[in-house]
N, C-alpha and C positions, 0 to 999 in steps of 0.2 A: 482427377481420375482419368486415365486413358480409356478411350473407347475403341471399337473395332475400326481398324484403318488407321490408328495412330500407334506409334511405338513409344512405350514407356521408358523411363530412364534405366530401370532395372533390366528390362528386355535388352536394351541396347548394350549394356555393360556385359551381359551374358553373351550377346552375339559376338562382340568384339574379342573378348577373352577367349571364347570358344574356338574363334578362328586361329588365334595364335597357338593355342594349345594343340589344335589339329596339326598345324605346321611342325611343331616341335616333335610331336609323337611320330609323324611321318619321317622326319629326319633321323630320329633315333633308330627306327626300324631299318633305315638304309645304311646306318653307320657313318654319316657325314656330320654329325652334330659337332664334332671338334674342328671341322674345316673352317678356316678364316673367312674365305669368300661366303661361305653359307651363313656364318654368324653375322656378317655385314648385311647380307640379304634379309635375314630375319629382322635385323635392327631396322633397316629401312622400311620394311613391310610394317613393323610395328609402329614406327613412327607415322607413316601414312594412315595407318588405322586410327591412331590417336588423334591426328588432324581432322580426319573425316569425322570422328566422334564429337570433337569439340564444335566442329561447324554444325553438325546436325543437332548438337544439344541446344542450339538456340531455338529450335522448333519443337522441342518437347514441351508436352503439357505440363508445366510446373507453375505454381504461384509466382516464382520469381520471373519467369518469362513472360507470363501474362501481365504482370505488373510492369515490366520494362517496356514491353511493346505498347501497352495502353498508355503510359507516360510519353513515350516516343511520339506516337501519332497524335495525342492529344495536344502536344506541344506544336506540331505542324498545323493543326486546326485551330490554334489559340487566336488567330485573327478574328474568329467568329465571336469571341468574347465581347468584343467592342463593336460589333456590327450595328450599324444604325438602320433600323427596319421601320418602314411606314406600316402603321396598323392598317387593318381593313377599313376603319373609319376614315382615316386619312387618305387612303386610296380612292375611296368613293367621293370624297369631297374633291380631290383633284381631278377625277373623271368629269364631275359636274362642272368645275370651274374651267378647266383648261381644255376640255374636249367637248363640252356641251352635251354630255351624255344625260339622259333622263333616269331617274330612279327606277322606271319601268324595266329598264335593261339590266338592273343589278339582280338577276335571278342566279341561283346557285349554279345552274347548268351553263351560264353564260361566261364563266370563268375558267381559265387555266389554274390549277392549284399547284403551287411549288411543292414538289413530292420528293421524299427521300427514299430510294430504293434500299432494302435491308437497312432500315433507319437506325438500327442499333449496332451496326457493324462498322468496324474501322478497316477499310480496304487497304491493300489488295486482297482479294478473296482466299487465295491459298494461305494457310496459317494465319488468316486474319483474327482479330480479337473481337469478341462480342462484348459490348460494354454499354452501361447506362451513360457513360460520358459521351458516347457517340450520339445518342438521340438527343442529349442535352445540347451539344454543339451544333447539330443540325437544325434544331429548333432556333437557336440564337442566330443562326445563319440566314434564316428565313423560311425553312420548310414549315408548312402546315399541314401536310398530308404525309402519312408514313405507312411504308409496307413492311410487315413483320412476318417472316416465315416461321411457322409455329410447328414443332415436332413434339410427340409424346416423349416424356423422360422414361426411359426403360429401365432405369436404376431401381433394383427392388427396394421395397420399403412402403412406408405410408404414403409417400408422394409419387408412387410409380404411376406413369401416365400423365402427370401434371405437364402443363404447357411450358416449353422452354424454346428459346430463340437460338438458332444455330444456322450454319451454312453447311449443306450437304453437296458433295461433288456432283456436278452436272451429270444427269443420267443414272445416278444411283439412288436407291431408295434407303440407304443406311450409312454410306462412308462419309463420315464428317470430315471435312477439310478446314473448317475453322479451328482455331487453337482451342476453343472452349465454347461452352454454351452458358446461357444466363436465363434464369426463370423469367418468364413474361411479367410476373408481379413486379420485379425489380426494375424492369425497363418501363413499364406503365407508371409506376410510382414516381420515378424521375421526370417523366414527360409531363405529367399533371402538375407536379410541384414547380417545375420550371415555367410551364405555361401559365399557370394560374395562381400559384402559391407565392412567387417572388414578385414583389411590387416593381412595376416598370411604368415608365412615363405614358406609354401609349398602347402597347400591344397585349395587355393582358385580357383583352375581350375578344380576341380573334377566335373564330371557330376553327376546329381541328377535325381531321378525318384520319381514322385508323384502319387500315386494311388488314384483317387478321387472315392470312392465306395459311390454311392447314395443309400440312404436308404428310407424306407417308400414308399410314392407314388410320383415318380418324377414328376415335373410339368415344363411346359415350363417357367414359371416365375422364377423358381429356376435356370434353366439352363442359362436364360438371365443374371440373377443377378451374376451367376458364371463367365460368360464370362467377365463381367465388372471387377470382382475381379481378374481374371487372367491377364487382360489387364493392370491393375494397379500395379501388383506385379512382374509377371514373364516375361513381354513383352520383355524386353531387352535380355532374356535368352532362349526364346522359340525356337523350331526348324523352319527351313524356311518353306516356304509355300508348298513345294513339299510333306511335311508330314501332312498338314492339313486334317482333316477328315479321318485319317488313311490310306491315299493314299500310304505312303511309309512305312506301318506296316511291310511288308514283307522284307524290306531292312535293317530295324534297327538291327535285330539280327546278320546279316552277315557283318556288317561294324566294322572297327577297333574301339574299345571303346574309343581310344584317340581322335576319330573325334567329339566326343561329349562333349569334355572339356569344361567346364563353360557353359553348356547347360542343360536345364531341360526337360526330357522326360515326357510327361503327358499320363497317363493310366486312362481309366475310364470303369465301367461296363455298361455304356449307350453310345450310339453313338450321341444322342442329333440332329438327322437329321433336325428337324425343328427350331434349334436355332443356333445362331452365335457361341455358345460354342463349336459346332462341329469343327470349324476351329482350336481349341486348342487341340483337342485330337488327339494324335499320335498313340496310340495303344487302340483298343476297340474290342467289340464282334462282329467282322466281320468275314464273310466267315467261320463261324463255329469254330473260334479259341477259345480255352478255357483260359481264363485269370486267374481264380482262381480255384484251386483244393481243395477238402475237404482232410484234413489231413489223414483220415483213408482210403479213396479211394486211395491216392497216395501210402500210406503205403502198401496197399493190392497188388498193382501193382508191387511194388518193391520185395514183397515176392513171386512173381510169381503166385499170385492168385488174384482173383478180391475181392473187398470189398463188400460183400453181402448187398445189399440195400443202399449202400452209396448214400447220397444225392448229388445233383449237387453242383458244387463250386460256381456258380454265382446265384444270386437270381433269381428265376423264370425260370432257364434254368437247363438243364441237365449238367452232370459232362463232357460233351464233346462227342465225337463220340465213345469212348471206353466203352464198356459194363461194368455194375457193378459187375456181379459175373460170375466167371468161375468154382466154385467149382464143382467137379465131371467131369470136362473135362480133356482132356489130358495135361500133362505138356508141351508139345510142343506148344499147342495153347496158354496156359498161358504165356510161355516165350515169344511167338509172340506178344501177347497183350502188355507185358512190353516193348518190342522193339518199338512197334507202338507208345506207350506213350512217349518213350524216343525221338524218332524222331520228334513227334509232339511238344514236348517241345523245342527241339533244334531251331524249326522254329518260335516259338511264346513266347514272354516273359511272364512268368507265376508267379503266387503267391500262396503261402498258408498262410491264414491270419485268423486263427479261433478265434471265440469269446470267448477267454479262458484268464481269468485274472490270472491263475496261472502258465502259462508256462508248464502245465503238459503234453503236447503231445510230442511224440517222433519224432524228425525231421528226424531220420535216413532214414527212407523209402522215404520221400519226396526228401531228398538230393540224394538218390540213383538213382532216375529217373530223376535228373538234374533240379528241380524246381529252378528258379533263385532267387527268392525273398522269404525266409522263415521267415515270419514276427513274431517276438517274442516281448513280452512286455519288454520294454528296461531296466526296474528295478522295484523294489518294495519298499514300504516304509521301510520294515524291513530288506530286504537283497539286497541291489543294488549290480549290478555286478562289480566285481573288475576289469575285463577286459572285453571288448566287445567279448563275446563268447555265443554260444549256449550251456550251461553247465548243463542244466536241463533235467530231464528225463533220459531214459536209455542211451542215446548217447551224445556225446560231439563233437562239431564242433567249432573249435577256429579260429577267425580272427586275433588273436595277435595283431599287430599294424596296420594291413591293413583293408580296407573298402571293398575290392574286393579280392576273392579268385578264382584262376583258377580251373576250374572242372577237374576231371580225364579225360584221353583221350577218353574213350568210350562214354563219355557224351558230347563231344565237337563237334562242326561242324569242320571237317577237310577239309581245302581247297584242291580241286583236281586240280593237274597241268596237263593241256592238252597239249600233245606234238604237236610241230609245224608239219604241214604235210610234208611229205618227197618231196624233190625236184625232179621235173619230169626230166627224161633224156633229154639231149640236150636242157637245159633250155634257152641257149642264142640263140637258133634257127639260129645258123650259121651266126650271125651278120645280120640277115635279108635276106640273099641270100638264096633263096629257090632252092633246088636241084630237078630237074625234075625227077620224078620216071620213070623207064624204061618202055616202052611200052605205054606210054601216050603221045598223041599228043596235043599240046596246041593250041587251035584255034587262027589263025592268024587275 
């Protein structure tokens, strides 16, 4: 079904046939319809219109086109089918054996998570196909964190306002430029099945994070539908009730990452206070926590200067408590702002997930201040990644065979060992026998 901003097959046929009809009527009114040069011109015009129509028809929203493009891109990504991934358990063992790292360092916040931006989308963005196959291949390729842009389905009926995954043109609140949309339920079903339902040698226990980024005008109906979707898909793998409605949000970053094996951490840019969906949200925009940073803003902080005029990372909100620009201020204050950002990120799981279909942004600055989930488009039609790595732009950060990378020490939460209090003198108290101090008379 075509939506606003996309031309259906019937509309296109009417458009082209109408153009030719207009030319012929105009020619008959002027009396040149029998002119040979005119007929040649009409033939050439008609031929051009037919060619244009055929070319554009490959972008029409039809089941055949969706299937064709889905198959084509899935084939380009087929290398991920046989990707050999280290499980989290293997990664932790290697860190201990090869790097001498202590288990005390293995906190959730101390790792970069390999993250797929628009995880259910086959890029490029314009006329891209949304497909459960995309999320499956991203998972096989190493992604353990996924960003899903969720819009309400505006199709009238019993499912109106249900959550769908699609891509909308940058700067627009309605113009869809992906070729199709897919219900969130179909995406999460495949993700859960592929992550935990298919028996693999090592990776069936890795934790996952899903970032449900609601777009447009969030409605309670959409939240209620989403709660039903989460119940039918991730229920066996959700965190326990102590994490409902972000109650345990502050505890997640400081726990050992292995504690979340075979569990799914749910992040959202809304708290859905008036919906049961709130019970499923473990991390959200509460107590001033910044979940998503603008890439230029984070990059500016990393460079010890603010990003002038940097917009907020989360829709409708500021980029957190950190000011946007410190140009002209002292280097000490700028360095202090950077340290403030690093400490804030240590305490709150954070994302950078720009609406960028080219992977053209430089992740170095965002990684330098410790952003956990640097969401990149997992592959493109023409140049799929040969290994899971952030290899585009001026910087390169490679995950190699791992899905989790331990941050440098300055960006980690370092557990503080509190010394036991010193033993007081005469702690045995003479076996309970009290020695009467001199000069004191005990009442009889």
